[in-house]
Each structure stands twice: as structure tokens, then as C-alpha cells.
C-alpha positions, 0 to 999 in steps of 0.5 A: 197981718198976723199969722192965722190958721183956718180950718175947715172940717167936711162931712166925711171928716176930712181937715183942711188947714191953711196956714196964712202968714207963716213962713218956712219952718215956722209954718211946719212948726205951727202944723205940728202944734195943731196936729198935737193939739188935735190929738188931745182931742182924739182927732188922729191924722191918718193921712197928711198931705202938705202944700206949700204955698207960694208968697204971692198965692192967696188962701182962697186960690190954694183952698180951691185946689185942694180937697183935703191936707188931713184925713181923719182916721 
């Protein structure tokens, strides 16, 4: 399966980004690239919380466990 990024924005403007299929440094690099692209559209990230997934952990499992990855300013 090709790497993908799933993004959810809740009613408060919190952004949940789930990076599926990336490993190690590739995941962190993709996250930086996404953050830079969002900044070009005026989305500034004030708080960042990264939660690394285990290889066998599903996307749905992780999405249910966390409220937000970034908090929009």
C-alpha cells in the first residue's frame, strides 16, 4: 500500500493528521512538509503532539485514541 496522509479538521479547528505507510524519518519528513504547505495557506500550528504508531497498529485504532495532533492558532 502506498503511503497516505489522512487529515481531519474538527469544529474547533483542531487538525488530526494520520500518516499511514511512512516509517521513521520518512514520517517526520512528511509531517514537516505538510506543516510547511499548510502555512502557505495561512494555517499556523501553535501546538504539536506526535504519537508514533507501532507497525501493527491500525489507523482507525490510533485515530480513536487521540483528540488532535495539532492545534490551530
